[in-house]
N, C-alpha and C positions, 0 to 999 in steps of 0.2 A: 460550627466554628467560623466558617467563611461568612455566614450571615452576621455573626458578631463582628467580624472584621469590617464588613461593609457598613454596619451601624457605627462603629467606631470611627471609620474614615468620614462618614457623613457628619458625625458630631465634630470631628476635627476640622473639616472644611467649614462647617457652620460657625465654629468658635473662631477660626482665623478670619472669617469674613464678617464678623460682628460689627466691625467698624463701618461696614457698608450700610448697615441699618441705622447708624447714627446720622442725624441731619443737622447741618449747620443752621443757625438761626437765619430766618428769612428777613430781609431788611424791612419788608412791608409789615411783618409781624412785630418787629421791634417798635416801629412807629405807632402802630395801632394795636395796643395790647388786647382790647376786647375782642376783636375779630381775628387777631393773631393766633389765639389758641385753637380755634377751629380750623384755621388754614393749615397749621403745623400738623395737626392730626391727620388731615386729609392728604397732605403731601407726604407724610411719613408712610401712610398705607400704600400710596402709589409707588413709593420707593421700595418697600418691603416685598411686594409681589414679584417684581422682576428678579430681585436677589434670591427669593425662595425658588423661584422657577429655575434660576441658574444652579442653585444647590441641588435641587431634584434632578436636573439634567445630568450633573456630575455624578450623582448617586446611581442613576440609570446606566450611565457609561461604565461605571466601576462594576456594577452587576453583570453587564454584558461581557466585560473583560473577564470576570471571575468565571462565568459560564464557559467562555472560550478556553480558559485555562484548565477547567475541569474536563472539558471534552479532550483537549490535548493530552492531559494526564492519563485519562482512561485509555486513549489510544497508545500511548507509550507504554502503559502497563501491559496491554494486550500484546503489543510487539515484543516486549521483554519476556513475557511468558511463553510466547511462541518460540522465541530464540532458545529459551531454556529447555523447552520440550524437544526441539530439534537437536540441541547439543546432547541431551540425555539419550535420545534415540540413537544418535551417532555413536556415543560411547558404548551403549548396549550392543549395537551391531558389531563394533570392533571387538568387544569382549567375546562375543560368540564366535567370531572368526578366529580369534586367538585360541580359544578352547578347542575349536575344531582342528586347528593346525597342530596343537599339542597332542591331541588324541591321534592324529595321523602320524606323528612322529614317534610317540611312545607307546601307541596302542592302547586299547582300553576295553 
């Protein structure tokens, strides 16, 4: 489920940054249409790579944050379980003391 969340976030980041992939027309390409088509493709590729690198970096950061949150969650669960066990032990001990006190008072 968390992997799906990461993929959805990556797709969202990619979708919101799609305008970064668009390239305005180059003045040189407008003047010289024959050579312009080759230049636009080359320039577009050079713009896409940094944008993809940035998106991948953001995905990696999100994955690292998810891993940190998972580790904290496991630690919190362990701590909560330990607290519950300690509380149960304390209650059991108090019940035994209570039973022992009652046996001393009323005999048994």
